C-alpha positions in Angstrom: 0.0 0.0 0.0 1.1 3.6 -0.4 1.5 6.1 2.4 2.1 5.4 6.0 0.4 2.1 6.8 -2.9 2.2 8.6 -2.7 0.7 12.1 -5.3 -2.0 12.1 -6.5 -1.5 15.7 -6.1 1.0 18.6 -3.0 0.1 20.5 -2.7 -0.1 24.2 0.3 -2.5 24.7 0.3 -4.7 21.7 2.6 -4.4 18.7 0.8 -4.0 15.4 1.1 -2.7 11.9 2.8 0.7 11.8 4.3 3.1 9.4 7.7 2.0 8.1 7.8 -1.6 9.2 8.9 -4.7 7.4 5.3 -5.9 7.0 4.1 -2.6 5.7 3.9 -1.2 2.2 3.8 2.3 1.2 5.7 5.4 4.7 17.3 11.5 4.5 18.9 14.7 3.0 22.4 14.7 1.6 24.6 15.9 4.4 24.2 19.5 5.1 20.9 19.9 3.2 18.5 19.3 6.0 16.6 22.4 7.1 16.6 23.4 10.7 13.2 23.1 12.3 12.9 26.8 12.6 13.7 27.2 8.9 11.0 24.9 7.5 8.8 26.2 4.7 5.1 26.5 5.4 3.3 23.2 5.9 2.0 21.7 2.7 4.2 23.9 0.5 5.6 21.4 -2.1 9.3 20.6 -1.8 11.5 22.0 -4.5 12.0 19.5 -7.3 9.7 17.3 -5.3 9.3 14.7 -8.0 13.0 14.5 -8.7 14.3 13.4 -5.4 14.1 9.8 -4.1 12.1 9.4 -0.9 11.1 6.7 1.6 8.4 4.5 0.1 5.5 6.0 2.2 6.2 9.7 1.6 4.1 10.4 -1.5 0.9 9.2 0.1 -1.8 7.9 -2.1 -2.1 9.0 -5.7 -2.3 11.7 -6.7 0.8 12.7 -4.7 -0.1 14.3 -1.3 2.0 17.5 -0.8 1.4 17.3 3.0 2.8 13.8 3.2 5.9 14.9 1.1 6.4 18.0 3.2 6.1 16.0 6.5 8.6 13.5 5.2 11.0 16.2 4.1 10.8 18.7 6.9 9.7 16.9 10.1 10.0 13.1 10.1 13.3 12.1 11.7 14.2 15.7 12.6 14.8 16.2 16.3 11.9 18.1 17.8 11.9 20.0 21.1 9.4 21.8 23.3 6.8 20.3 25.5 3.9 21.4 23.3 5.5 20.2 20.1 6.3 16.8 21.6 2.8 16.5 23.1 1.3 17.3 19.7 3.2 14.5 18.0 2.4 12.0 20.7 -1.3 12.9 20.5 -1.4 12.7 16.7 0.3 9.4 16.6 -2.3 8.1 19.1 -5.2 9.5 17.0 -3.8 7.7 13.9 -4.7 4.2 15.3 -6.8 2.6 12.6 -6.5 5.5 10.2 -4.0 6.7 7.5 -1.4 9.3 8.4 -2.6 11.4 5.5 -6.0 11.6 7.2 -4.3 13.0 10.4 -2.1 15.5 8.5 -5.1 16.9 6.7 -6.9 17.5 10.0 -3.8 18.8 11.9 -4.8 22.4 11.9 -8.2 21.4 13.2 -6.6 19.3 15.9 -4.5 22.3 16.9 -7.6 24.5 17.2 -9.5 21.9 19.1 -6.7 21.2 21.6 -5.6 24.7 22.3 -2.4 24.4 20.2 -1.6 21.3 22.2 -0.5 23.4 25.2 -0.2 20.6 27.8 -1.4 22.7 30.8 -4.4 23.9 29.0 -5.4 20.5 27.7 -4.8 19.0 31.1 -7.5 21.3 32.5 -10.1 20.1 30.0 -13.4 19.1 31.6 -16.1 16.7 30.5 -17.7 19.7 28.8 -14.6 20.1 26.7 -14.7 16.4 25.8 -18.3 16.9 24.7 -17.2 19.8 22.6 -14.5 17.7 20.9 -16.9 14.9 20.3 -19.1 17.3 18.4 -16.2 18.7 16.3 -16.5 17.1 12.8 -13.1 18.5 11.8 -11.2 16.1 14.0 -11.3 12.4 14.8 -14.3 12.0 17.1 -13.3 9.1 19.1 -14.0 9.3 22.8 -11.3 6.9 23.9 -8.6 8.9 22.0 -9.9 12.3 23.1 -10.0 11.2 26.8 -6.5 9.6 26.4 -5.2 12.9 25.0 -6.5 14.8 28.0 -5.0 12.2 30.4 -1.7 12.3 28.5 -1.6 16.1 28.8 -1.8 15.6 32.6 1.0 13.1 32.4 3.1 15.6 30.4 2.5 18.3 33.0 3.3 15.9 35.9 6.6 14.9 34.2 7.5 18.6 33.5 6.8 19.4 37.2 9.1 16.5 38.3 11.9 16.8 35.7 11.8 20.5 34.7 10.3 19.7 31.2 8.8 16.8 29.3 11.3 17.6 26.6 14.3 17.2 28.8 12.9 14.1 30.5 12.1 12.5 27.1 15.4 13.1 25.4 17.3 11.9 28.6 15.9 8.5 27.8 18.1 8.3 24.7 21.6 7.0 25.3 23.7 8.7 22.7 22.7 10.3 19.4 19.7 9.1 17.5 20.2 5.8 15.8 20.4 5.8 12.0 19.8 2.9 9.6 23.0 1.3 8.1 23.9 2.2 4.5 22.8 -1.3 3.4 19.3 -1.1 5.0 16.2 -1.8 3.0 12.5 -1.3 3.9 12.5 -4.7 5.6 15.1 -3.4 8.1 12.8 -0.7 9.4 11.5 -1.9 12.8 8.1 -1.4 14.2 9.5 -1.0 17.7 12.7 -1.3 19.6 13.9 -1.8 23.2 13.8 1.9 24.0 10.2 2.1 22.7 9.2 -0.9 24.8 10.8 0.6 27.9 9.3 4.1 27.3 5.9 2.6 26.6 6.0 0.7 29.9 7.0 3.8 31.9 4.5 6.1 30.2 1.7 3.6 31.0 2.8 3.4 34.6 2.5 7.2 34.7 -1.1 7.0 33.5 -0.6 7.7 29.8 -3.0 5.9 27.3 -2.6 4.8 23.7 1.1 4.5 24.2 1.8 0.9 23.2 5.3 0.2 21.9 4.5 0.6 18.2 2.8 4.0 18.8 5.7 5.0 20.9 8.2 3.9 18.3 6.3 5.8 15.6 6.4 8.9 17.9 10.2 8.4 18.3 10.5 8.3 14.5 8.4 11.4 14.2 10.4 13.5 16.7 13.8 12.3 15.5 14.7 10.0 18.4 15.5 7.5 15.7 16.2 8.3 12.0 14.7 5.6 9.8 15.1 7.3 6.5 16.3 4.7 4.0 19.8 4.9 2.3 18.2 5.6 -1.1 16.2 8.5 0.3 17.5 12.0 -0.1 17.1 12.7 3.6 19.4 9.9 4.6 22.3 11.0 6.8 21.4 14.6 6.9 
């Protein structure tokens, strides 16, 4: 299939089909070409020479080519992300993707940001049942009660970690031992894992802290998204950037 694979079921603690995995079908720049996060072009703006550069198999999305998928691949996926709100947003969106395509989530991203107060953890942590009802009535987002309530619970978890460790950002990146792992130059699509030992450990700890929808494959996809691992393939222009 094209695009990031659909996860077949909501994930609590089981491993399942995810974006770049050996069982999936369809989800790195030359050194020095990667844009800094603050230098990205506007979301959805087509990459320069977009059709001329090789990419990971999932990047184009379904036909016709999805510019949001291409831009996400080129500018965000595998790029280290920082800031509690930015990290909380990525975790929430990965959770909402369960059972859906990543393209569906990207095309609703602005609506998610409006609905969840820009993913400010403290604001979302204070959401009430009235807010949950408002979100369930918002046709612009994914109206799934379990995912919405999990996002509110996870915001409270992010706030608790920030209170304990100074920031969720610092706590999260401290889990990484050394620089982000990159695929070897001989890697193929079959070598892209759906989880790894760090994702398993992080998933377990997050669940112990009350987070929901943070099974190991969701956590690994989150790690890919925020650059804690770099799974761009060697034949992709983003490899090694």
